[in-house]
Each structure stands twice: as structure tokens, then as C-alpha cells.
C-alpha positions in Angstrom: 131.3 289.3 6.3 132.3 285.8 7.4 131.8 285.0 11.0 134.0 282.2 12.5 131.2 281.3 14.9 128.6 280.3 12.4 128.2 278.8 8.9 125.5 281.3 7.9 127.3 284.4 6.6 127.8 286.8 3.7 130.9 287.3 1.6 130.7 290.1 -1.0 127.4 289.4 -2.9 127.2 285.7 -1.8 124.9 284.5 1.0 125.8 281.2 2.6 123.1 279.3 4.5 125.0 276.3 5.7 123.5 275.9 9.2 120.0 276.1 10.8 117.7 279.1 10.6 118.1 280.0 14.3 118.6 283.5 15.7 122.0 282.9 17.2 123.2 281.5 13.8 121.6 284.2 11.6 121.3 287.5 13.4 124.7 288.9 12.3 124.1 287.6 8.7 120.7 289.2 8.5 122.2 292.5 9.6 124.9 292.2 6.9 122.2 291.2 4.3 120.1 294.3 5.1 123.2 296.4 4.7 124.0 294.8 1.4 120.5 295.2 0.0 120.2 298.8 1.0 123.4 299.6 -0.9 122.3 297.9 -4.1 122.1 300.3 -7.1 118.5 300.5 -8.3 118.1 298.9 -11.7 115.1 298.1 -13.9 113.4 295.2 -12.4 114.5 291.9 -14.0 111.9 290.5 -16.3 112.1 286.7 -17.0 112.6 285.7 -20.6 110.3 283.0 -22.0 113.4 281.1 -23.1 115.3 279.2 -20.4 118.9 280.1 -20.6 121.9 279.1 -18.6 121.7 280.6 -15.0 125.3 281.8 -15.5 124.7 283.4 -18.9 124.3 286.9 -17.3 127.0 288.8 -19.0 124.7 291.2 -20.9 122.5 291.9 -17.9 122.9 295.1 -15.9 121.1 293.6 -12.9 123.1 292.9 -9.8 123.2 289.2 -8.8 123.0 287.9 -5.2 124.0 284.2 -4.9 122.4 282.2 -2.1 124.0 278.9 -1.3 121.9 276.5 0.8 122.8 273.4 2.7 120.5 273.6 5.7 118.3 271.2 7.7 115.8 274.0 8.4 114.8 276.0 11.4 112.4 278.8 12.5 110.0 280.4 10.0 110.3 283.9 11.4 114.0 283.8 10.6 113.3 282.6 7.1 110.7 285.4 6.7 113.3 288.0 7.6 115.7 286.7 5.0 113.1 286.3 2.4 111.7 289.8 2.9 115.2 291.3 2.4 115.7 289.2 -0.8 112.3 290.3 -2.0 113.4 293.9 -1.5 116.6 293.2 -3.5 114.4 291.8 -6.3 112.3 295.0 -6.3 115.6 297.0 -6.6 116.4 295.0 -9.7 118.6 292.2 -8.4 118.5 288.6 -9.5 118.5 286.1 -6.7 120.3 283.0 -7.8 119.8 280.1 -5.4 121.9 277.0 -5.4 121.1 273.9 -3.3 124.3 272.2 -2.5 122.9 269.3 -0.6 120.0 269.8 1.8 117.2 272.3 1.3 115.0 271.1 4.2 112.0 272.9 5.6 113.0 276.6 5.7 115.8 275.8 3.3 113.4 274.6 0.7 111.1 277.6 1.2 114.1 279.9 0.7 115.4 278.1 -2.4 112.1 278.2 -4.3 111.9 282.0 -3.9 115.0 282.6 -6.0 114.4 284.4 -9.3 112.7 282.1 -11.8 115.3 280.7 -14.2 118.0 281.0 -11.6 117.2 278.3 -9.1 119.8 275.5 -9.2 120.3 272.2 -7.5 123.1 269.7 -7.5 121.9 266.3 -8.7 122.5 264.7 -5.4 120.7 267.4 -3.5 117.2 267.2 -1.9 114.3 269.3 -0.9 112.2 268.5 2.2 108.8 270.0 1.8 108.0 270.6 5.5 106.2 273.0 7.7 109.1 274.4 9.7 109.5 275.5 13.3 107.7 278.5 14.7 109.5 278.9 18.1 106.4 279.8 20.1 105.7 278.7 23.7 102.7 279.2 25.9 103.1 280.2 29.6 99.4 280.9 30.2 96.3 279.0 29.2 95.0 282.1 27.5 98.0 282.1 25.1 97.2 278.6 23.7 94.4 279.9 21.3 96.7 282.8 20.2 99.5 280.3 19.4 97.0 278.0 17.6 95.9 280.9 15.4 99.4 281.9 14.6 100.3 278.3 13.7 97.3 278.3 11.3 98.5 281.5 9.7 102.1 280.2 9.4 100.8 277.0 7.8 98.8 278.9 5.2 101.8 281.1 4.4 104.0 278.1 3.9 101.5 276.5 1.5 100.9 279.8 -0.3 104.7 280.1 -0.9 104.8 276.7 -2.5 101.7 277.3 -4.6 103.1 280.6 -5.9 106.6 279.3 -6.7 106.2 275.7 -7.7 103.8 273.4 -9.5 102.9 271.5 -6.3 99.2 271.0 -6.0 97.2 271.1 -2.8 97.1 267.3 -2.9 100.9 267.2 -3.2 101.3 269.6 -0.3 99.0 267.7 1.9 100.8 264.4 1.3 104.3 265.8 1.5 103.7 267.9 4.7 101.7 265.4 6.7 103.9 262.3 7.1 107.6 263.3 7.1 107.9 261.8 3.6 108.4 265.1 1.9 111.9 264.4 0.5 112.2 265.2 -3.2 115.2 264.4 -5.4 116.7 267.0 -7.7 114.9 265.5 -10.7 111.5 265.5 -8.8 112.1 269.1 -7.9 112.8 269.9 -11.6 109.6 268.2 -12.6 107.6 270.1 -10.0 109.3 273.4 -10.6 111.0 273.7 -7.3 114.2 274.4 -9.3 115.0 275.4 -12.8 118.3 273.6 -13.3 120.1 270.5 -12.1 123.9 270.4 -12.3 125.8 267.2 -12.3 129.3 266.5 -11.0 130.8 267.4 -14.4 129.2 270.8 -14.4 126.6 270.0 -17.0 123.1 271.5 -16.7 119.7 270.1 -17.4 116.6 272.2 -17.2 112.9 272.0 -17.7 111.2 273.6 -20.7 108.8 276.5 -20.4 
């Protein structure tokens, strides 16, 4: 349900991430998402066709569709992981996760967008991804905690890179360059070429997609 206090909310089967991935901006939405996912009828798990078709040509599919709209400057990775885990559960119940980047898919927003169902990841042509590590929201109050936090940061870093490797065509060289110098901004066409999205939509509603 919509919450007047935040731009991250759910309405019917639509998830709106229009603010940062922070607890106070997402806790209610995550609860609503969990409730939605658990109520999904279990269908045969969606199997991607080898032919790239329109992301809206779903009339013959029995699979439920969850739309995720993203315009976010990023936030905390643990919040992202909670959302991504619920959407993964929805996929396992047969749902199609259709992601649409409206403008900014920065940091955690990028990581969420690329985990949509292949063939159903959309960007507007003036939108951008920012390939970035993300925030982890950890602080040390004791000297002994520093090594623990360092290890957790290393684990988070590997998880982020693994997510990109599994869902895009970005190479290790690409990731090192993009994540190391705050220059990780990618245009919609660059995202299409590197498989961060499947479709780019222009202001007239026309789609262009990559071949498979």
C-alpha cells in the first residue's frame, strides 16, 4: 500500500523504489512485499525464450508479473538484499519480475534492476545506471570490531561483483574500472550493450533491444 511518508511503496503488484534504500524508507514496503510474495499463486517457473519479445507481450503467459519501478540514488546493501531475496522467492513461485529504470539506477538501484527476469529489464533512454559498491551501514565502537567489519566489507564487495557477473556481460576489468573511481555511470545504450538491461524505451514508446 502507498505510504505518504515515503516514495518507496507497493500498489497492487507494482513496487516503486523512488527513494534511497534506507530502513526508515523501506521497512513498511518490505513488509508489504513479503505479504504480496507469500500470497502469489504458485505457477510453473518461467523459462526464458531464446527469442527476445516485447516485455509487455505477456498475454499468453499464466505467470504473475511484479513490476518494479526504480528511480533511486542507492543506499544500504542489506536493505537491497532483503528486497532481492523476496523477489527471488517470487521468481521461484513462477513470477516474472519486470524492472523499469525511470531515471536513476544508482548503486543498489542498479543491483536491483539487473536482477529482473531476463527479457523483462527495461530502461528509459535518458536513464542511467551507476555501477557502484553501495553503503553497508556498519560502524565500529571497539578496536576488536574493525577486523570483523573489514571482513564483512570484503564479503559484501564480492557479493556485489558476483551479482554483476551473473546478470550482465561486465567483465572483471569493467567492474574494477567502474567501481574504483566514481566513473561508473552508464547510459541506457551502454547498459543495453553490456546486458544490464534488455530493452530501451524512447519518449515515443518505441523499444529497442539487443539480440540473443
